[in-house]
C-alpha positions in Angstrom: 17.9 -8.3 24.7 20.6 -6.1 23.2 21.4 -6.1 19.5 24.8 -6.9 18.1 26.1 -3.6 16.7 27.7 -3.5 13.3 31.0 -1.5 13.4 31.3 1.1 10.7 34.3 3.1 9.6 33.9 6.4 7.9 35.4 9.9 7.7 32.8 12.5 8.7 35.3 15.3 8.1 34.6 14.7 4.4 31.0 15.7 4.6 28.7 18.5 5.8 25.9 17.9 8.3 23.4 18.6 5.5 24.8 16.0 3.1 25.6 13.1 5.4 24.1 9.8 4.1 21.0 8.7 6.0 22.6 5.6 7.4 25.2 7.7 9.2 23.1 10.7 10.3 22.3 9.5 13.8 26.0 8.6 14.4 27.2 12.1 13.4 27.8 14.6 16.1 27.6 17.4 13.5 24.2 16.2 12.3 22.8 15.8 15.8 24.0 19.3 16.8 22.7 20.9 13.5 19.8 23.3 14.2 18.8 24.1 10.6 18.2 20.7 9.1 16.0 20.4 6.1 12.5 19.6 7.5 11.9 16.8 4.9 15.3 15.2 5.6 14.8 15.4 9.4 11.3 13.9 9.2 12.5 11.0 7.0 15.2 10.1 9.5 13.3 10.7 12.8 12.7 7.1 13.7 16.1 6.1 12.5 17.8 8.7 14.8 16.5 6.8 17.8 17.1 3.2 16.5 20.5 3.5 14.7 22.8 3.7 17.8 21.4 0.3 18.9 22.4 -1.2 15.6 25.5 0.6 14.3 28.5 2.1 15.9 31.5 4.0 14.5 34.8 2.3 14.9 38.5 2.7 13.7 39.2 1.1 10.4 41.1 -1.8 11.8 38.2 -2.7 14.2 35.4 -2.2 11.7 33.2 -4.6 9.8 32.5 -2.3 6.9 33.3 1.2 5.6 30.6 3.7 4.6 31.2 6.6 2.2 29.7 9.5 4.1 28.3 11.4 1.2 26.2 10.3 -1.8 28.0 9.3 -4.9 26.1 11.8 -7.1 27.8 14.6 -5.1 31.1 13.7 -6.8 29.6 14.7 -10.2 30.1 18.4 -9.4 33.1 18.2 -7.2 36.5 16.8 -8.4 37.7 17.1 -4.8 35.0 14.9 -3.5 35.6 12.3 -6.3 39.3 12.2 -5.3 38.3 11.9 -1.7 35.9 9.0 -2.4 38.6 7.2 -4.3 41.2 7.7 -1.6 38.6 6.6 1.1 37.7 3.4 -0.7 41.3 2.6 -1.5 42.2 2.9 2.2 39.3 0.6 3.1 40.1 -1.9 0.5 43.8 -2.0 1.6 42.5 -3.0 5.0 40.2 -5.7 3.4 37.0 -3.8 4.1 34.1 -3.3 1.6 32.6 0.2 1.2 28.9 0.9 1.2 28.0 3.6 -1.3 24.7 5.4 -1.7 23.6 6.8 -5.1 20.2 8.5 -5.4 20.6 9.7 -9.0 18.0 8.7 -11.5 20.8 7.4 -13.7 22.7 4.3 -12.9 26.0 6.1 -12.5 29.1 3.9 -12.6 30.9 3.7 -9.3 34.5 2.9 -9.9 35.6 2.1 -6.4 37.2 -1.1 -5.1 35.0 -3.4 -3.1 32.0 -1.1 -3.4 28.5 -2.2 -2.7 26.1 0.4 -4.2 22.6 1.1 -2.9 20.3 2.7 -5.6 16.6 3.3 -6.0 16.9 3.3 -9.9 17.9 -0.1 -11.3 17.0 -2.4 -14.2 16.7 -6.1 -13.5 18.4 -7.2 -16.7 21.3 -4.8 -16.2 21.8 -5.0 -12.5 25.3 -5.6 -11.4 26.2 -8.0 -8.6 27.2 -5.1 -6.3 23.9 -3.2 -6.8 21.4 -3.2 -4.0 17.8 -1.9 -4.4 17.1 1.1 -2.2 13.5 2.4 -1.6 12.5 5.8 -2.6 12.3 7.7 0.6 8.8 9.3 1.2 7.1 11.1 4.0 3.9 10.2 5.8 1.2 11.1 3.2 -1.4 12.2 5.8 -1.2 13.8 9.2 -3.5 11.3 10.9 -4.4 7.6 10.5 -5.6 6.4 7.1 -8.5 4.0 6.9 -8.7 1.2 4.4 -11.2 1.7 1.6 -14.2 -0.7 1.2 -14.1 -3.1 -1.7 -16.2 -2.0 -4.6 -17.0 -4.0 -7.8 -15.7 -1.1 -10.0 -12.2 -0.3 -8.9 -10.9 3.3 -8.9 -7.4 4.2 -10.0 -5.7 7.5 -9.2 -2.9 9.5 -10.7 -1.9 13.0 -10.0 1.2 14.2 -11.7 3.2 15.1 -14.9 2.6 12.9 -17.9 3.4 14.7 -21.1 2.1 15.2 -23.7 -1.2 14.7 -21.7 -2.2 17.9 -19.9 0.7 19.9 -21.4 -0.5 22.7 -23.8 1.6 23.1 -27.0 2.4 26.5 -28.4 0.6 27.5 -31.6 2.2 27.6 -35.1 5.7 26.6 -35.9 6.9 26.4 -32.3 4.2 23.8 -31.7 5.3 21.8 -34.7 8.9 21.9 -33.5 7.8 20.9 -30.0 5.9 17.9 -31.4 8.9 16.8 -33.5 11.1 17.0 -30.4 8.6 14.9 -28.5 8.6 12.2 -31.2 12.4 12.1 -31.2 12.6 11.8 -27.4 9.8 9.1 -27.5 11.7 7.0 -30.0 14.9 7.4 -28.0 13.2 6.3 -24.9 11.5 3.3 -26.4 14.8 2.1 -27.9 16.5 2.5 -24.5 18.9 5.2 -25.8 17.9 7.9 -23.3 18.7 5.7 -20.3 21.9 4.4 -21.7 23.1 7.9 -22.6 22.0 9.5 -19.3 19.4 11.7 -21.0 16.0 12.6 -19.5 13.6 10.0 -21.0 10.2 10.8 -22.3 7.5 9.6 -19.9 5.9 7.3 -22.5 4.9 4.5 -20.1 2.9 6.9 -18.0 1.0 8.4 -20.9 0.3 5.0 -22.4 -1.1 3.6 -19.2 -3.2 6.7 -18.6 -4.7 6.6 -22.1 -5.7 3.0 -21.5 -7.4 3.8 -18.2 -9.2 6.9 -19.4 -10.7 5.1 -22.3 -12.1 2.1 -20.4 -15.4 2.5 -18.5 -14.8 -0.7 -16.5 -12.6 1.3 -14.1 -13.0 4.7 -12.5 -10.0 6.7 -13.4 -9.4 9.7 -11.2 -6.6 11.7 -13.0 -5.2 15.1 -12.2 -2.6 16.1 -14.9 0.1 18.7 -14.1 1.4 20.8 -16.9 5.0 21.0 -15.5 7.4 19.1 -13.4 8.0 19.3 -9.7 11.2 20.2 -7.8 12.5 18.9 -4.5 12.8 21.7 -1.8 13.7 21.8 1.8 10.2 21.0 2.9 9.3 18.5 0.1 8.1 18.3 -3.4 6.9 21.6 -4.9 5.5 22.6 -8.3 7.5 24.3 -10.9 4.3 25.8 -12.4 2.5 28.7 -10.8 0.5 26.8 -8.2 0.4 27.2 -4.4 2.6 24.4 -2.9 0.0 23.7 -0.2 -2.7 23.2 -2.8 -0.4 21.2 -5.0 0.3 18.7 -2.1 -3.3 18.6 -0.9 -4.6 17.7 -4.4 -1.9 14.9 -4.6 -2.8 13.4 -1.2 -6.5 13.6 -1.9 -6.1 11.8 -5.2 -4.0 9.1 -3.5 -6.3 8.5 -0.5 -9.5 8.8 -2.6 -8.8 5.9 -4.9 -8.3 2.1 -4.5 -5.2 1.8 -6.7 -2.4 4.2 -7.3 -1.0 4.1 -10.9 2.8 3.9 -10.3 5.0 4.3 -13.4 8.7 5.2 -13.5 9.7 8.8 -13.8 13.1 9.9 -15.0 14.7 7.1 -13.0 13.5 3.5 -13.2 11.5 3.7 -10.0 8.5 5.5 -8.7 8.1 7.7 -5.6 4.4 7.3 -6.0 4.8 3.5 -5.6 6.2 4.0 -2.1 3.7 6.8 -1.2 0.8 4.4 -2.1 2.2 1.8 0.3 2.6 4.5 3.0 -1.0 5.5 2.5 -2.2 1.9 2.7 -3.2 1.9 -0.9 -2.4 -0.7 -3.5 0.2 0.3 -6.2 -0.8 -0.5 -9.8 2.8 -0.9 -11.1 3.6 -0.7 -14.7 6.8 -2.7 -14.5 9.6 -1.3 -16.7 12.1 -4.0 -15.4 12.1 -2.3 -12.0 14.0 -3.8 -9.1 12.0 -3.8 -5.8 13.9 -3.8 -2.5 14.0 -6.5 0.2 12.3 -9.2 -1.9 13.3 -11.8 0.8 11.3 -10.1 3.5 8.5 -8.5 1.3 6.0 -10.7 -0.5 5.6 -8.2 -3.4 3.1 -10.2 -5.4 0.8 -10.2 -2.4 0.9 -6.3 -2.2 1.1 -5.0 -5.7 -0.8 -5.4 -9.0 1.9 -5.6 -11.5 1.5 -5.1 -15.3 4.6 -5.7 -17.4 5.2 -2.6 -19.6 4.9 -4.7 -22.7 1.3 -5.6 -21.6 0.1 -2.0 -20.9 -2.7 -2.4 -23.4 -4.1 -5.2 -21.2 -3.7 -3.2 -18.0 -7.4 -3.0 -17.2 -8.0 -6.7 -17.8 -5.1 -7.6 -15.5 -6.3 -5.2 -12.9 -9.9 -6.4 -13.0 -8.9 -10.1 -12.8 -6.9 -9.5 -9.6 -9.5 -7.1 -8.1 -12.3 -9.6 -8.6 -10.4 -12.3 -6.9 -10.5 -10.4 -3.6 -13.3 -10.5 -1.1 -13.9 -7.5 1.2 -11.8 -9.0 4.0 -8.9 -9.9 1.7 -9.1 -6.4 0.2 -8.9 -4.8 3.6 -6.0 -7.0 4.6 -4.1 -6.1 1.5 -4.3 -2.4 2.3 -3.2 -2.9 5.9 -0.3 -5.1 4.8 0.7 -2.3 2.3 0.9 0.2 5.1 2.7 -2.1 7.6 5.2 -3.2 5.0 6.1 0.4 4.3 6.4 1.2 8.1 8.5 -1.9 8.9 10.6 -2.3 5.8 10.6 0.8 3.5 11.1 3.8 5.8 14.7 4.9 6.6 14.3 3.2 9.9 12.7 0.0 8.6 15.1 -0.5 5.7 18.3 0.0 7.6 17.0 -2.1 10.5 16.5 -4.9 7.9 19.9 -4.4 6.4 21.4 -4.5 9.9 19.7 -7.9 10.6 21.1 -9.3 7.4 24.6 -8.1 8.2 24.5 -9.6 11.6 23.5 -13.0 10.2 26.2 -12.9 7.6 28.9 -11.9 10.2 28.0 -14.9 12.4 29.6 -17.3 9.8 32.7 -15.3 9.0 34.1 -11.8 9.3 33.0 -9.4 6.5 36.7 -8.8 5.6 38.7 -9.8 2.6 37.5 -11.5 -0.6 35.4 -14.1 1.2 33.9 -11.5 3.4 33.0 -9.3 0.4 31.4 -12.3 -1.3 29.4 -13.0 1.9 28.3 -9.3 2.0 27.1 -9.4 -1.5 25.2 -12.6 -0.9 23.5 -11.3 2.3 22.4 -8.1 0.6 21.2 -9.6 -2.7 17.5 -10.4 -3.4 15.9 -12.7 -5.9 13.4 -11.3 -8.4 9.8 -11.7 -7.0 7.9 -14.7 -8.2 5.1 -12.8 -10.0 2.0 -14.9 -10.9 2.3 -16.7 -14.2 6.0 -15.7 -14.6 7.9 -17.6 -11.9 10.8 -15.5 -10.8 11.5 -14.0 -14.3 11.8 -10.3 -14.7 9.5 -9.7 -17.7 
């Protein structure tokens, strides 16, 4: 049975093969003919490259269902020409009654001042989410080269973390420089706790990570397997690599071993209000232990998040171990195994590039059955079909926090 293809209008002349948004990559002749693609980007989109032409097709504006901005919104921050091109593109789409899908991967919730824009972002706050914001997964690669087996249920759960969590694991310089460094940390911590860093677009202090790790490391009722990095990572052509003087192969191996070697993966926001580690845990068939800082999880209609994730509201971090133990003790070995298998299958089917956009396609097709996705009514239908309710977390209904 053939799928109904959603017709997309775009302008690929505005973008290079290396910066085309993931949704459009398999439909771009320049991308398909490009022989020096970033290995990480090519691996992320491998399954989607085969599936996309069955679900989406490029079309002239007047025959299209939707418009798609071909480059990421954050690219406009450093290019006035791209910003002008984005505005002209969206204005032309809006004049024809079409909505424009926009992708923004920045850690900050950058304002998108385009008419009829629907914005996909990984970093969102539930309380401040706009009607046109759609939660986007953090794209991650397969964590291991071969199949990953579920871990057996043990009465004492293990929790893993491998990463950067200052001030833990970060040496301070001696003397006055150390005092000044500590003072700077206190100021940044206060700004983060008050929400000023996020509102002003400044890099926040990773206070929720360090608070959760302190709780875990002090409690003998759980086995905390923690590897602390003394510096940040950077994103390279092949993937995440250390800034510090550490062999990238060793850096990645230690991370994967920590992830696969524990029952739960501590997942706390980084500089954006989402966690790549959260999605890597699911990809590895491990259960995320999410410290929820009002995060917005994608595809809540299709994904039963409370059945996959142990969630601890950030305001209850001090009770993290009690909440984890209560949920862990409620699982028998069969239920524990099933939870891990569901984590893996959910990532494969819904949270990869292929899985996510296939789900988006199915929603768009259902919405277009009732009315064209054109004009004000079509835009409202588009927003409704892409929106998700907050998960009904145990004891909290569908409330955020």
